[in-house]
C-alpha positions in Angstrom: -8.2 -17.4 8.4 -4.7 -18.6 9.2 -4.8 -21.2 6.5 -6.3 -18.8 4.0 -3.7 -16.1 4.6 -0.9 -18.7 4.5 -2.1 -20.0 1.1 -2.4 -16.5 -0.3 1.0 -15.5 1.1 2.7 -18.4 -0.5 1.3 -17.0 -3.8 3.2 -13.8 -3.0 0.1 -11.8 -1.8 1.6 -9.2 0.4 -1.7 -8.0 1.7 -2.5 -11.5 3.0 0.9 -11.5 4.7 0.1 -8.2 6.4 -3.3 -9.5 7.4 -1.8 -12.6 8.9 0.6 -10.6 11.0 -2.3 -8.6 12.4 -4.3 -11.6 13.6 -4.9 -11.8 17.3 -4.0 -15.5 17.3 -1.4 -16.9 15.0 -0.5 -20.4 13.9 2.0 -20.8 16.8 -0.9 -20.6 19.2 -2.4 -23.8 17.8 0.7 -26.0 17.4 0.2 -28.0 20.6 -3.6 -28.2 20.2 -4.2 -31.6 18.8 -8.0 -31.2 19.3 -8.3 -29.9 15.7 -6.5 -32.9 14.3 -9.3 -35.2 15.4 -12.1 -32.8 14.2 -10.8 -31.9 10.8 -13.2 -33.3 8.2 -10.5 -33.5 5.6 -8.2 -35.6 7.8 -5.4 -33.0 7.7 -3.0 -32.9 10.7 -3.6 -29.3 11.6 -1.0 -29.3 14.3 1.7 -30.1 11.6 0.2 -27.5 9.3 0.3 -24.9 12.0 4.0 -25.6 12.5 4.6 -25.2 8.8 2.8 -21.9 8.9 4.7 -20.7 11.9 8.0 -21.6 10.2 6.9 -19.7 7.0 6.0 -16.5 8.8 9.1 -16.8 11.1 7.1 -16.5 14.3 
């Protein structure tokens, strides 16, 4: 959901931004978790993406 809301928020979807801010866990909770980097089937470095999302939402 974090990635989904981020992508929609970047398209200026204010509802997605609101939904992101109401998530129990945010991108900042996953920055240091490199476990997902190894498991991502698309070979995306999720830890870097979570940092990007954290910066975008000013967490």
